[in-house]
C-alpha positions in Angstrom: -95.4 139.2 -17.2 -97.2 140.4 -13.8 -98.5 143.0 -16.2 -99.5 141.2 -18.9 -101.4 138.7 -16.5 -103.1 141.5 -14.8 -104.4 142.8 -18.3 -105.8 139.3 -19.4 -107.9 138.5 -16.1 -109.3 142.8 -15.9 -110.3 142.3 -19.4 -114.1 142.4 -19.5 -114.1 139.7 -21.9 -112.0 137.3 -20.2 -113.2 133.3 -19.9 -111.5 131.7 -17.0 -108.8 129.3 -17.6 -106.3 127.2 -15.9 -102.2 127.4 -16.1 -102.1 125.5 -19.3 -104.2 127.5 -21.3 -102.6 131.0 -19.7 -99.2 129.4 -20.9 -100.2 128.9 -24.4 -102.3 132.3 -24.6 -99.1 134.4 -23.4 -96.8 132.2 -25.8 -94.5 130.9 -23.4 -91.8 128.6 -24.4 -90.2 126.4 -21.7 -90.0 125.0 -18.5 -88.4 128.1 -17.1 -91.4 130.1 -18.4 -93.6 127.9 -16.7 -92.2 128.4 -13.3 -92.4 131.9 -13.7 -96.1 131.7 -14.8 -96.5 129.7 -11.7 -94.7 131.9 -9.5 -96.5 135.1 -10.7 -100.0 133.1 -10.2 -99.5 132.8 -6.7 -98.0 136.3 -6.4 -101.7 137.3 -7.7 -103.4 134.9 -5.6 -101.7 136.4 -2.3 -102.3 140.0 -3.5 -106.0 138.9 -4.0 -106.0 139.9 -7.3 -107.0 136.5 -8.7 -108.4 133.3 -7.4 -108.9 129.7 -8.7 -111.5 127.0 -8.0 -111.1 123.2 -7.5 -110.3 122.5 -11.1 -107.3 125.0 -11.2 -109.2 127.6 -13.0 -108.2 131.3 -12.5 -110.5 134.3 -12.2 -110.6 137.7 -10.8 -110.9 137.5 -7.1 -114.0 140.0 -7.3 -115.9 137.3 -9.2 -116.2 135.1 -6.2 -119.0 135.1 -4.0 -117.1 134.6 -1.0 -114.0 136.6 0.3 -112.1 137.1 3.4 -111.5 140.8 4.8 -111.4 142.7 8.1 -114.8 144.1 9.5 -115.8 147.0 11.4 -118.8 146.8 13.2 -120.5 150.2 13.4 -122.6 151.5 16.6 -126.0 150.9 15.1 -124.8 146.9 14.6 -124.2 146.6 11.3 -120.6 146.7 9.5 -118.9 146.9 6.8 -116.0 144.5 5.3 -113.0 145.7 4.0 -111.9 144.0 0.8 -110.2 144.0 -2.1 -112.8 145.2 -4.1 -113.8 148.0 -1.5 -116.3 148.0 1.4 -119.1 145.3 1.8 -121.7 146.1 3.9 -123.1 143.8 6.4 -126.7 144.2 8.2 -126.8 143.8 11.9 -128.7 140.6 11.7 -125.8 139.2 9.6 -122.7 139.9 11.7 -123.0 136.5 13.3 -120.9 137.5 16.5 -118.0 139.2 14.9 -116.2 142.4 16.1 -114.1 145.3 14.9 -110.8 144.0 14.1 -112.0 140.4 13.2 -110.8 138.4 10.1 -114.2 137.1 8.5 -115.0 134.8 5.6 -118.4 136.5 4.1 -120.6 135.5 1.5 -121.9 138.7 -0.9 -123.8 139.4 -3.9 -124.7 142.9 -5.1 -128.1 144.4 -4.4 -130.7 146.0 -6.3 -128.8 149.3 -5.8 -125.8 147.6 -7.1 -124.0 147.7 -4.1 -122.3 144.8 -2.4 -124.0 143.3 0.5 -122.8 140.1 2.5 -123.5 137.9 5.5 -120.3 136.4 8.1 -120.3 133.0 7.5 -116.8 132.3 9.7 -114.8 134.0 11.7 -111.5 133.3 10.6 -109.2 135.1 13.2 -109.9 136.9 16.4 -107.5 140.0 16.0 -108.6 141.2 19.5 -106.4 139.2 21.7 -106.8 141.9 24.5 -109.0 144.7 25.9 -107.6 147.9 26.9 -109.9 149.7 29.3 -110.8 150.6 32.9 -112.0 148.7 35.5 -115.7 149.1 36.4 -118.6 147.0 38.2 -122.0 145.7 36.8 -124.3 144.4 39.6 -121.2 143.5 41.6 -118.7 142.1 38.9 -115.6 143.4 37.7 -116.0 144.3 34.0 -113.8 146.0 31.2 -115.1 147.6 28.3 -112.4 148.7 25.8 -111.4 152.2 25.4 -111.5 151.8 21.8 -115.4 152.1 20.9 -115.0 150.1 17.8 -114.7 147.0 20.0 -117.7 146.4 21.6 -117.1 143.7 23.7 -118.0 143.6 27.6 -115.7 141.5 29.2 -116.2 140.2 32.5 -113.3 139.4 35.2 -113.2 137.0 38.1 -112.0 138.6 41.5 -108.9 136.0 41.5 -108.0 137.3 38.1 -107.9 140.8 38.8 -104.3 141.3 40.1 -105.5 143.8 42.5 -106.8 146.2 40.0 -109.0 149.0 41.5 -112.3 150.3 40.0 -111.5 153.1 37.4 -107.9 151.9 37.1 -106.7 151.3 33.3 -105.8 147.7 32.5 -105.2 145.3 29.4 -107.3 142.2 29.9 -106.4 139.2 28.0 -109.7 137.6 26.6 -109.8 133.9 27.5 -113.3 133.0 26.2 -115.3 135.0 23.7 -119.6 134.4 23.7 -121.5 135.2 20.9 -123.6 137.9 22.5 -120.5 140.6 22.4 -119.5 139.1 26.0 -116.1 137.2 26.8 -114.2 136.1 30.0 -111.0 137.9 30.6 -108.0 138.5 33.1 -105.8 141.3 34.0 -102.2 140.7 32.6 -101.2 144.6 33.2 -102.0 147.7 35.3 -101.6 151.2 34.1 -102.8 153.5 36.8 -105.7 155.6 37.0 -107.8 156.3 33.9 -107.5 160.2 34.6 -103.8 160.2 34.5 -102.4 162.8 31.8 -101.8 161.4 28.5 -103.0 158.2 29.6 -106.2 158.3 27.5 -104.0 158.3 24.0 -101.7 155.8 25.4 -105.0 153.2 26.0 -105.9 154.0 22.3 -102.8 153.1 21.1 -102.6 150.1 23.1 -106.0 149.0 22.0 -104.8 149.1 18.3 -101.9 146.5 18.8 -99.2 149.3 17.2 -95.8 148.7 18.6 -95.0 151.2 21.2 -91.5 149.8 22.5 -88.3 148.8 20.6 -86.6 145.1 20.9 -83.6 145.1 23.2 -82.0 144.2 20.3 -82.7 147.3 18.1 -82.1 149.6 21.3 -78.2 148.5 21.9 -78.0 148.4 18.0 -78.9 152.3 18.2 -76.8 152.8 21.2 -74.0 151.3 19.7 -74.0 153.9 16.4 -71.4 156.5 16.6 -73.1 160.0 16.4 -70.2 161.9 15.0 -69.4 161.2 11.6 -66.0 160.4 10.6 -66.5 162.0 7.1 -62.4 161.7 6.4 -62.3 158.0 7.0 -65.8 157.3 4.9 -64.2 159.6 1.9 -61.3 157.6 2.2 -62.9 154.3 2.6 -65.6 154.7 -0.4 -64.5 157.4 -3.2 -67.9 157.1 -4.7 -69.5 159.3 -1.7 -69.2 162.9 -2.6 -68.4 165.6 -0.5 -71.1 168.1 -0.7 -70.0 170.1 2.6 -69.4 173.6 1.0 -72.5 173.3 -0.9 -75.6 175.7 0.2 -77.9 173.1 1.3 -80.8 174.6 3.8 -83.2 172.3 5.5 -87.4 173.7 5.9 -89.7 171.7 7.9 -92.3 172.5 10.7 -91.3 174.5 13.9 -91.3 171.5 16.0 -89.9 168.6 13.5 -86.8 167.0 15.3 -86.3 164.1 12.3 -85.3 166.2 9.6 -84.6 163.8 6.8 -84.5 166.1 3.8 -82.7 168.9 2.6 -82.5 171.3 -0.7 -80.5 173.6 -2.9 -80.5 175.6 -6.0 -78.0 176.9 -8.2 -77.7 177.6 -11.8 -75.5 175.9 -14.7 -73.4 177.3 -17.1 -76.5 176.9 -19.9 -78.8 178.8 -17.7 -80.8 176.1 -16.1 -81.6 175.0 -12.3 -79.9 172.4 -10.9 -82.4 171.5 -8.1 -80.7 169.2 -5.3 -82.9 167.1 -3.3 -80.9 165.2 -0.4 -82.2 162.5 1.7 -80.7 161.1 5.1 -79.2 158.0 4.0 -81.0 155.7 6.8 -80.0 152.6 4.6 -76.1 153.1 5.9 -76.9 152.5 9.6 -79.8 150.5 9.3 -78.9 147.1 7.5 -81.3 144.5 6.1 -82.5 142.1 8.4 -80.9 143.7 11.5 -82.7 144.2 14.8 -83.4 147.8 13.4 -84.6 146.6 10.4 -87.2 144.0 11.9 -88.6 146.7 14.2 -89.1 149.3 11.3 -90.6 146.5 9.4 -93.1 145.9 11.9 -94.0 149.4 12.6 -93.6 150.5 8.3 -94.1 154.0 9.5 -94.0 156.9 12.0 -97.3 157.9 13.5 -98.2 161.6 14.8 -100.6 161.9 17.5 -101.8 165.2 19.2 -99.4 164.6 22.1 -96.6 162.7 20.9 -94.7 160.6 18.5 -94.4 157.1 17.8 -91.1 156.9 15.9 -90.5 154.1 13.1 -86.7 154.0 14.4 -85.1 155.1 18.0 -84.2 159.0 18.7 -80.6 158.0 18.3 -81.3 157.7 14.4 -84.7 159.5 13.9 -83.5 162.7 15.7 -79.6 161.9 16.1 -77.2 160.9 13.3 -79.8 160.7 10.5 -81.3 164.0 10.8 -80.0 166.6 8.7 -79.3 169.1 11.7 -77.8 172.3 11.1 -74.1 172.9 11.1 -73.2 169.0 11.2 -72.0 166.6 8.3 -74.5 164.0 7.3 -74.7 161.2 4.8 -77.4 161.4 2.2 -78.6 159.9 -1.0 -78.9 162.7 -3.5 -81.2 163.4 -6.7 -79.7 166.3 -8.2 -81.8 167.5 -11.4 -81.4 170.0 -14.3 -84.4 171.8 -15.0 -85.3 174.2 -17.8 -87.0 177.5 -17.6 -90.3 175.5 -18.3 -89.5 173.2 -15.6 -89.1 170.1 -17.5 -86.4 168.2 -16.0 -83.5 167.4 -18.6 -81.3 165.1 -17.0 -80.9 163.9 -13.3 -78.2 162.4 -11.2 -78.7 159.7 -7.9 -75.6 159.0 -5.7 -74.4 159.2 -1.9 -72.7 162.0 -0.6 -71.9 164.0 2.8 -73.4 167.6 3.4 -73.9 170.3 6.2 -77.1 172.0 6.5 -76.4 175.8 6.4 -79.6 176.8 7.9 -82.1 174.8 10.0 -85.4 177.2 8.5 -89.1 176.5 9.3 -92.2 177.0 7.0 -93.5 179.6 9.0 -90.0 182.2 8.6 -89.8 181.2 5.1 -93.5 182.0 4.5 -92.6 185.3 6.5 -90.1 186.3 3.9 -92.0 184.9 0.6 -95.6 186.1 1.4 -95.5 188.3 4.3 -92.4 190.2 2.6 -90.6 190.3 5.9 -87.5 192.7 5.5 -86.0 191.9 8.7 -86.1 188.5 8.3 -84.9 188.7 4.6 -82.1 190.7 5.7 -81.0 188.1 8.7 -81.2 185.3 5.9 -79.1 187.4 3.3 -77.0 184.8 2.3 -80.0 182.4 1.6 -83.1 184.9 0.3 -82.1 184.9 -3.1 -81.8 181.2 -3.6 -85.0 181.1 -1.6 -86.9 183.4 -4.2 -85.6 181.4 -7.0 -86.8 178.2 -5.1 -90.4 179.8 -4.8 -90.5 180.4 -8.6 -89.4 177.2 -9.5 -91.6 175.7 -7.3 -94.2 177.7 -8.7 -93.3 176.4 -12.5 -93.2 172.9 -11.2 -96.7 173.1 -9.9 -98.1 174.7 -12.7 -96.7 172.0 -15.1 -98.0 169.1 -12.8 -101.5 170.7 -13.1 -101.5 171.0 -16.3 -101.0 167.5 -17.3 -103.7 166.8 -14.8 -102.9 166.7 -11.3 -104.9 167.3 -8.4 -104.5 170.2 -6.1 -107.0 169.3 -2.9 -107.5 172.9 -0.7 -108.5 172.3 2.7 -107.5 172.8 6.1 -105.7 170.7 8.5 -106.8 171.1 12.0 -103.8 171.3 14.5 -104.9 170.5 18.4 -103.0 172.7 20.7 -102.8 170.7 24.3 -101.9 172.2 27.5 -99.5 170.4 30.0 -102.4 167.9 31.3 -102.8 167.2 27.8 -106.5 168.7 27.4 -107.4 170.9 24.3 -107.4 174.3 24.8 -107.6 175.3 21.1 -108.1 173.9 17.7 -106.2 176.2 14.7 -106.5 175.4 11.0 -103.4 174.9 9.2 -103.5 175.9 5.4 -100.7 174.7 3.0 -98.5 178.1 2.6 -95.9 178.7 -0.1 -93.1 177.1 2.1 -94.9 173.9 2.3 -96.0 173.9 -1.3 -92.2 174.3 -2.2 -91.0 171.5 -0.4 -93.8 169.2 -1.6 -92.9 170.0 -5.4 -89.1 169.4 -5.1 -90.3 165.9 -3.0 -92.6 164.8 -6.0 -90.1 165.7 -8.7 -87.4 164.1 -6.8 -89.4 160.8 -6.5 -90.6 160.7 -10.1 -86.6 161.0 -11.2 -86.2 158.2 -8.8 -88.8 156.1 -9.9 -87.9 157.0 -13.7 -84.5 155.6 -13.1 -85.2 152.7 -11.3 -87.9 151.8 -13.9 -85.3 151.9 -17.1 -83.0 149.5 -15.2 -86.1 147.1 -15.1 -85.1 145.4 -11.8 -87.6 144.6 -8.3 -88.6 148.1 -7.1 -91.5 149.6 -5.2 -93.9 151.9 -6.5 -96.4 154.3 -5.0 -99.5 153.8 -7.0 -102.6 155.5 -7.2 -105.7 153.6 -9.4 -108.3 155.8 -10.9 -111.7 156.0 -9.3 -114.1 152.9 -9.5 -116.6 153.3 -12.3 -119.8 153.6 -10.0 -117.9 156.2 -7.7 -117.5 158.1 -10.7 -121.1 157.9 -11.5 -122.2 159.1 -8.5 -119.8 162.1 -8.1 -120.9 163.1 -11.7 -124.7 163.1 -10.6 -123.6 165.3 -7.4 -121.1 167.6 -9.2 -124.5 168.5 -11.3 -126.4 168.8 -8.5 -123.9 171.4 -7.1 -123.4 173.5 -10.5 -120.8 171.8 -11.4 -122.1 169.9 -14.9 -119.2 168.0 -16.5 -119.1 165.1 -19.1 -116.2 162.4 -19.5 -115.6 161.8 -22.9 -113.0 159.0 -22.3 -110.6 157.7 -19.6 -107.9 159.6 -20.7 -109.8 162.6 -20.2 -111.1 161.7 -16.7 -108.2 163.3 -14.4 -108.3 166.8 -16.3 -112.2 167.2 -16.5 -112.0 166.9 -12.6 -109.0 168.6 -11.9 -111.0 171.8 -13.7 -113.6 171.3 -11.1 -111.1 171.8 -8.4 -109.5 174.7 -10.0 -113.0 176.2 -10.4 -113.4 175.5 -6.5 -110.3 177.0 -5.6 -111.2 180.5 -6.7 -112.6 182.4 -3.7 -113.0 185.6 -5.2 -116.5 187.3 -5.2 -117.8 184.3 -3.5 -120.9 184.1 -1.0 -120.4 182.2 2.4 -122.8 179.7 0.7 -121.3 179.1 -2.3 -118.0 178.8 -0.6 -119.7 176.1 1.9 -121.1 174.2 -1.2 -117.4 174.3 -2.9 -116.2 172.6 0.4 -118.9 169.8 0.0 -117.8 169.2 -3.7 -114.3 169.1 -2.5 -115.0 166.5 0.0 -117.2 164.5 -2.3 -114.4 164.3 -5.1 -112.0 163.1 -2.2 -114.2 160.3 -1.4 -114.4 159.7 -4.5 -110.7 158.6 -5.1 -109.1 155.2 -4.5 -106.6 154.9 -1.6 -102.8 155.3 -3.1 -100.8 151.9 -2.2 -97.7 150.4 -2.4 -97.0 148.0 -5.1 -94.0 146.1 -6.8 -95.3 146.9 -10.5 -96.0 150.4 -12.0 -99.3 151.1 -13.1 -99.1 154.9 -12.6 -100.3 157.5 -9.9 -103.7 158.8 -11.0 -103.9 162.0 -8.3 -100.6 162.9 -9.2 -101.0 162.5 -13.0 -97.7 160.9 -12.8 -96.5 158.0 -15.0 -94.2 156.9 -12.6 -93.9 157.6 -8.6 -92.3 156.4 -5.6 -91.5 157.2 -2.1 -87.9 158.1 -1.7 -87.6 161.2 0.5 -88.7 160.4 3.9 -86.7 157.0 4.9 -86.8 158.4 8.6 -90.4 158.1 8.9 -91.5 155.2 6.2 -90.3 151.7 5.5 -90.9 151.9 1.9 -88.7 154.7 1.4 -85.5 153.1 3.2 -86.4 150.0 1.0 -86.2 152.1 -2.3 -82.5 153.7 -1.0 -81.5 150.1 -0.6 -82.4 148.9 -4.1 -81.1 152.1 -5.6 -77.6 151.1 -4.0 -78.0 147.4 -5.0 -79.0 147.7 -8.7 -77.9 151.5 -9.8 -74.9 151.7 -7.4 -73.7 148.1 -7.5 -73.4 148.1 -3.3 -74.2 144.9 -2.1 -77.2 145.3 0.4 -78.1 141.9 1.5 -75.9 138.7 2.1 -77.5 136.8 -0.6 -76.3 134.9 -4.0 -79.0 136.2 -6.0 -80.0 139.5 -4.7 -82.5 139.7 -7.9 -84.2 137.1 -6.6 -84.3 138.1 -3.2 -85.4 141.8 -3.3 -88.1 140.9 -5.8 -89.6 138.7 -2.9 -88.9 141.3 -0.6 -90.5 144.1 -2.5 -93.7 141.9 -2.7 -93.9 141.3 1.0 -92.9 145.0 2.1 -95.8 146.2 -0.4 -98.5 144.6 1.4 -97.2 145.0 5.1 -96.5 148.7 4.1 -99.8 149.7 2.7 -101.7 147.6 5.8 -99.3 149.9 8.3 -100.3 153.0 6.7 -103.8 152.4 6.8 -103.4 151.4 10.5 -101.4 154.5 11.2 -104.3 156.9 9.5 -107.0 155.2 11.4 -105.0 155.6 14.8 -104.2 159.2 14.4 -107.8 159.9 13.3 -109.1 158.0 16.4 -106.8 160.2 18.4 -107.8 163.4 16.8 -111.4 162.7 17.2 -111.2 161.7 20.8 -109.5 164.9 21.5 -111.8 167.0 19.7 -114.8 165.5 21.3 -113.3 165.5 25.0 -113.1 169.7 23.8 -116.6 169.9 22.7 -117.5 168.9 26.1 -117.4 172.5 27.5 -119.4 173.8 25.0 -122.4 171.6 25.3 -125.7 174.2 25.4 -124.2 176.3 23.1 -125.0 177.5 19.9 -122.8 177.7 16.3 -123.0 177.9 12.9 -122.3 174.7 10.9 -122.1 172.9 7.5 -124.2 170.1 6.8 -121.4 167.8 5.4 -123.0 164.5 5.1 -126.7 163.2 4.9 -127.2 159.6 6.2 -130.2 157.3 6.3 -129.9 157.7 10.6 -129.1 161.5 10.7 -127.1 164.6 9.7 -123.6 165.5 10.1 -123.1 169.2 10.7 -119.3 170.3 10.5 -118.3 173.7 12.4 -115.5 175.8 11.2 -112.8 174.3 13.5 -113.6 170.4 12.1 -115.5 168.9 15.0 -118.5 167.4 13.7 -121.7 166.6 15.2 -124.8 164.1 14.6 -128.4 165.4 14.4 -130.1 162.0 14.4 -133.8 161.9 12.8 -135.0 160.7 15.4 -134.2 163.5 17.9 -135.5 166.2 15.6 -138.7 166.5 17.0 -140.4 169.4 14.7 -141.2 166.6 11.9 -140.6 163.5 10.3 -137.9 164.0 7.9 -137.7 162.0 4.5 -134.2 161.3 3.1 -133.5 161.6 -0.7 -129.9 160.7 -0.5 -129.6 161.1 -4.3 -130.6 164.6 -4.3 -128.7 165.3 -0.8 -131.7 166.6 1.1 -133.7 165.8 3.8 -137.6 167.0 3.6 -139.7 167.5 6.6 -143.3 165.3 6.0 -145.4 168.0 7.4 -144.0 171.4 7.2 -141.8 170.6 3.8 -138.6 172.1 5.7 -135.7 171.1 3.5 -132.2 171.1 4.4 -129.6 170.3 1.7 -125.9 168.9 1.9 -123.5 172.0 1.7 -126.4 174.5 3.7 -124.9 176.7 6.4 -127.3 175.8 10.0 -127.5 177.1 13.3 -126.9 174.4 15.9 -126.8 173.7 19.6 -124.5 170.9 20.8 -126.6 168.9 23.0 -124.1 166.3 24.1 -120.5 165.3 23.7 -119.7 161.7 24.9 -115.7 160.9 24.9 -116.2 157.2 25.8 -118.6 156.5 23.3 -117.1 158.9 20.6 -120.0 161.3 19.8 -121.2 164.5 19.5 -124.8 165.1 19.4 -126.4 168.4 17.9 -129.5 169.9 17.5 -130.3 171.9 14.1 -132.2 175.2 15.4 -132.6 176.5 11.6 -130.8 177.6 8.3 -128.1 180.2 8.8 
């Protein structure tokens, strides 16, 4: 019913109707159907897919003139409100006292350019009850500014409310009163120490976001009670459906420093000559029971967060690094997905079940890449027992990748920066990590396992949690096509079905770097970024609409339950509805999990966005700190973005700086965002998006989070 209603509401010819009219349109028959309709409509309202007026008439949410969302106030004073229809621009004079993270009610409309623009009408909820920052003095008064530059509040603290906190000490200050001019009164509730203590900068950033950093006493006690040694014989005897796969050649492949090993793999051939690929995932649901203290804490966190100097885990170390981690040479409980795959990479059948395994080798990406790509004979000989299997795994992963590409899946190439820190928490270098064969091998195997699990559960027609990715919005595609044409990639989209494959071909062309000049590669980098920015964000949802980026009709997250809550929930749903093993103490598990899936989809998507933002902010902060030592030095960078206030330049190590037009003293520059260029009014000097330029770093401010650069000329 839900999918049918969504299709109805999203039809461009839809005329708003009340519940009785919808009942007739859907040809529903009885009171049970009516109750289901009412329930489904309420869910769609909660998800902000639809809304209704005072007459009870339902219409798409994006048609209303008012909307609520979280606001993000930028340095220049203007803001964006994150809503279901995308970011809505709020001019500086329309922010009306709102600060970043506030939930606000806005009025909005389309401007002359076809973009949404609005104004804040009411602050619905202040989401910044505390400020994390260092004590300073302003005209003799104690003040605190947040270490998070997005929170632009100056908080005044009376001497009696300081709790003896000294200047430059990092504190947690509770806001007691807000004022319209971005100021507030506050009182100190916790003192952390001097702001220059190693690691305290990231701690402060984490605390400023409200991310949970400690587990409840109840959860910790529960974790400590979990036996770290698996009683294999007892488990196998008490549950004969659990298979003993300890003799199977199963390995793990992870990063050098990984401690939470949640996936193992194996590969064999069956009598028909087909591959039998096994993906074995840590059975976290065996230890983390529904609604237990561990479960409550895991939901609140939603995901593990990976920062430059630490990991904020979703589960306590007793589970994440202990009994749930598929460590070498010890028995572990897993959820298994074994797939029969033919020579062309087609999945012929699959089997999903519980098992006990024992990893034969703890492999790293570096070691496997040395065997596959570098053809290191010494390492191959050391791992003589598994090298033939690894070689076949590599060949299978290539076939799976080719098949995925052929159906229209996207392959975004890019280098991920890794920050190397010393003992004092300072960045000593930034190295770029590119996906190699081992990383791609694991990625392909996890994708195919996720697809098989999603397909199996879909056929059962039971509550389930999907990983979905919508097609890009029409306006974003229009802008993208214009930019692609500008960069020498003219494409025509015949219809919606051809969209993915057409855009994919552009990406494939970009990945061919042979015989390309440095300038061509630079422009390809920009095109790659433009395509990423045009895409919608993937999210979790209880109904399936497919995954556009992977060109997958049916997808979920099953392979990382140690670090992602959706995967843990998916394991429980498999056990409940496929393996008939009760996961919740309820009378009606179907209704219970239907409601559960809905709420977890929303909370997990929000947790994912929160984690991504924190990870990005922490990396940016450390990059700026690293850049302070290079003030006055010159570099070659890429013009990666052109805005109305300045030009962003990105260096090879991914450090990004801004050259403001106000600081470009050689000329007055006119901005042409459609053509991606700026032109000097007097000298007609032109800079384009994707140009390589010489720059000088003129300033790097860690507190205000910016790097200023001066453009010296084209490279």
